[in-house]
C-alpha positions in Angstrom: 82.8 127.2 97.9 84.1 124.1 99.3 88.1 123.1 98.3 90.1 119.3 97.3 93.7 119.9 97.4 96.4 117.7 96.3 99.8 118.8 97.6 103.5 117.9 96.5 102.5 115.7 93.7 106.4 115.0 91.7 107.0 114.1 89.0 109.4 114.1 86.5 109.4 116.5 83.1 111.8 118.2 80.7 110.5 121.5 80.7 112.5 124.9 80.6 114.4 127.3 78.1 118.2 125.8 78.5 118.5 123.2 76.4 119.4 120.6 79.6 117.3 120.7 81.1 115.0 119.6 78.2 117.6 117.6 77.1 117.8 115.7 81.1 114.5 116.5 82.6 114.0 117.1 86.3 111.3 116.6 89.5 108.9 119.1 89.2 106.2 119.3 92.5 102.4 120.4 92.2 100.3 121.6 94.3 96.6 122.3 93.3 93.3 123.4 95.1 90.3 122.8 93.2 87.3 124.6 94.2 84.1 121.9 94.8 80.2 121.7 95.9 81.2 119.0 98.1 77.6 119.2 99.5 76.3 116.0 97.1 79.4 113.7 98.3 79.1 114.8 101.7 75.3 113.8 101.7 75.9 110.4 99.7 79.3 108.9 100.5 79.7 108.3 96.2 83.3 108.2 94.5 80.4 109.7 91.6 79.4 113.1 93.8 82.5 114.3 93.6 86.3 114.7 92.0 88.3 111.4 91.8 91.6 112.7 92.7 93.0 109.6 92.6 92.3 110.0 88.4 93.4 113.6 88.6 96.8 113.7 90.0 97.1 110.9 87.3 96.7 113.5 84.9 98.2 115.7 86.6 101.5 113.5 86.3 100.9 112.9 83.2 100.1 116.5 81.6 103.6 117.0 84.0 105.7 114.0 82.3 103.7 115.2 78.2 104.9 117.7 75.6 108.0 119.8 77.2 106.7 124.2 77.5 109.5 126.6 77.9 107.8 128.0 81.1 106.3 126.9 84.2 104.0 129.1 83.8 102.6 127.2 80.8 102.5 124.5 82.1 100.4 125.5 85.6 98.1 126.4 82.2 98.0 123.1 81.3 97.3 121.8 84.2 94.7 124.2 85.4 93.1 123.5 82.3 92.8 119.5 83.3 91.2 120.0 86.3 88.7 122.3 84.3 87.9 119.8 82.4 85.2 118.4 85.3 82.5 120.9 85.2 82.1 120.3 89.5 85.2 121.9 89.5 84.3 125.9 89.3 87.3 127.1 90.2 91.7 126.4 90.8 94.7 127.4 91.9 97.8 125.3 90.6 101.4 125.9 92.5 104.2 123.7 90.0 107.4 124.4 92.0 110.6 123.9 90.5 113.1 123.0 93.0 116.4 122.2 90.8 115.9 125.8 88.7 119.1 126.9 86.9 119.8 130.0 88.7 123.2 132.4 89.4 122.7 132.2 93.5 121.2 129.6 95.8 117.7 129.3 96.2 115.5 127.0 97.2 113.3 126.7 94.5 111.0 128.8 92.2 107.8 128.3 92.3 104.4 129.6 90.6 100.9 130.2 91.5 97.9 130.5 89.0 94.1 130.5 89.6 91.6 130.0 87.1 88.0 129.6 86.7 84.8 128.8 85.0 83.3 132.6 84.8 
């Protein structure tokens, strides 16, 4: 299977369990890797034959900026659902990075990755 990857997409959201995360929000970084048959687009050179990653990236940013959730696991699931709305997407891996996660120790970030497919 072929892949389309969007990496390092940054958006501001209000996700988290703690009240200050909901009030002030923070930056989230998202990576997606779509499983897609790119053969039709490789032959035709037509945008209509592939996933429009410009449109998809805007939808992902809308999801991050949208309805707050407690867990980034839930946010990753919502993003995966958005990606699978396109019937050409056979599967997706979504990583949500939370660079400013409130931790009791120093860490660069917290991230979760989930995989979903059209099984």
